[in-house]
C-alpha positions as CSV (number, residue, x, y, z in Angstrom):
1,M,33.8,42.9,280.4
2,M,35.1,45.2,277.8
3,T,38.6,46.5,278.7
4,T,39.7,49.9,277.3
5,P,43.2,49.8,275.9
6,G,45.6,52.2,277.5
7,F,46.1,55.7,276.1
8,W,49.6,55.1,274.9
9,R,48.7,51.8,273.2
10,R,45.9,53.7,271.4
11,M,48.3,56.5,270.4
12,G,50.7,53.8,269.1
13,G,47.9,52.6,267.0
14,V,47.2,56.1,265.7
15,L,50.9,56.5,264.7
16,Y,50.8,53.1,262.9
17,E,47.6,54.2,261.2
18,A,49.3,57.3,260.0
19,L,51.8,55.1,258.1
20,V,48.9,53.2,256.5
21,V,47.2,56.5,255.5
22,I,50.5,57.7,253.9
23,A,50.7,54.5,251.9
24,I,47.1,55.0,250.7
25,A,48.0,58.6,249.8
26,M,51.0,57.4,247.7
27,L,48.7,55.0,245.9
28,A,46.1,57.7,245.2
29,S,48.8,60.0,243.9
30,A,50.1,57.3,241.6
31,I,46.6,56.7,240.2
32,V,46.0,60.4,239.6
33,T,49.4,61.1,238.0
34,T,48.9,58.0,235.8
35,V,45.5,59.2,234.6
36,H,46.0,63.0,234.6
37,S,49.8,63.5,234.6
38,S,49.7,66.1,237.4
39,A,48.2,66.3,240.8
40,T,49.5,69.7,241.8
41,A,46.9,72.0,240.3
42,G,43.5,72.2,238.7
43,W,41.5,69.1,237.9
44,G,44.4,66.9,238.9
45,Q,44.5,68.3,242.4
46,L,40.8,68.1,242.8
47,L,40.8,64.5,241.5
48,L,43.6,63.6,243.9
49,R,41.7,65.0,246.9
50,V,38.5,63.2,246.0
51,I,40.2,59.8,245.4
52,L,42.3,60.2,248.5
53,V,39.2,60.8,250.7
54,L,37.3,57.9,249.1
55,M,40.3,55.5,249.5
56,I,40.9,56.4,253.1
57,A,37.2,56.3,254.0
58,A,36.9,52.9,252.2
59,Y,39.8,51.5,254.2
60,F,38.4,52.5,257.6
61,L,34.8,51.8,256.8
62,L,35.5,48.3,255.5
63,C,37.8,47.4,258.3
64,W,35.5,48.7,261.1
65,T,32.3,47.1,259.7
66,R,33.8,43.7,258.8
67,S,36.1,42.9,261.8
68,G,36.2,46.0,263.9
69,Q,40.0,46.2,263.3
70,T,42.3,48.0,260.9
71,L,45.8,46.8,260.3
72,A,47.0,49.0,263.2
73,M,44.3,47.9,265.5
74,K,45.2,44.2,264.8
75,T,48.9,45.0,265.6
76,W,48.1,46.8,268.8
77,K,45.4,44.2,269.7
78,F,42.3,46.4,270.1
79,R,39.1,46.9,268.1
80,V,36.2,49.4,267.7
81,V,32.8,48.3,268.7
82,T,29.4,49.8,269.6
83,Q,28.7,50.5,273.3
84,S,26.9,47.1,273.4
85,G,30.0,45.3,272.0
86,Q,28.7,44.8,268.4
87,L,30.4,45.5,265.1
88,L,29.7,48.9,263.7
89,T,27.1,49.4,261.0
90,L,28.0,51.4,258.0
91,P,26.2,54.6,259.2
92,Q,28.0,54.3,262.6
93,A,31.3,53.7,261.0
94,L,30.8,56.7,258.6
95,W,29.8,59.0,261.5
96,R,32.9,57.8,263.5
97,F,35.1,58.5,260.5
98,V,33.7,62.0,260.0
99,L,34.1,62.9,263.7
100,A,37.6,61.4,263.8
101,A,38.7,63.4,260.8
102,L,37.2,66.6,262.2
103,F,38.8,66.2,265.6
104,T,42.1,65.0,264.3
105,S,42.3,68.1,262.0
106,A,41.6,70.3,265.1
107,A,45.0,69.7,266.7
108,G,44.2,66.2,267.6
109,I,41.8,67.3,270.3
110,G,39.7,64.1,269.9
111,F,42.7,62.0,271.1
112,W,43.7,64.3,274.0
113,W,40.0,64.2,275.2
114,A,40.7,60.6,276.4
115,L,42.9,62.0,279.1
116,V,39.9,63.7,280.8
117,D,37.1,61.4,279.7
118,K,35.6,59.3,282.5
119,D,35.9,56.1,280.4
120,Q,39.1,57.2,278.7
121,Q,37.4,57.2,275.3
122,F,38.4,59.4,272.4
123,L,36.0,62.3,271.7
124,H,34.9,60.8,268.4
125,D,34.1,57.5,270.1
126,R,32.1,59.3,272.8
127,L,30.0,61.2,270.3
128,A,29.6,58.3,267.8
129,G,28.5,55.8,270.5
130,T,31.5,53.6,269.9
131,R,34.4,52.5,271.9
132,L,37.9,50.9,271.6
133,V,38.3,47.7,273.5
134,M,41.0,45.1,273.9
135,A,40.7,42.4,271.3
136,G,40.4,38.7,272.3
137,K,43.2,36.3,271.7
């Protein structure tokens, strides 16, 4: 039986994940300013945006397809799986990433959706055919 972690546990994971994303953003900024000297305008700003999206996507996609867990998910003891309990394939992980980014940028509606969802799943999980479950010991 796959048990869904509680809403506040998942939101704790989201907050922790934000810290990881901030660290990735700092690294991306360091790379761009080393190569281009400025990340505030023109090509430097575009380069920063591209590198930032690629690095964040790589972090999530690698974690979700290899173990089903990011650093935050390991800490909060849950994982992302398909509806049948399998690890995500790369296309599934990419679709989940795109949906999560879209719904997070829309005032976090994808997270709040879990409060009304019959299975308490985030909207991006519902649409991607994935789910968060408690991780085994």
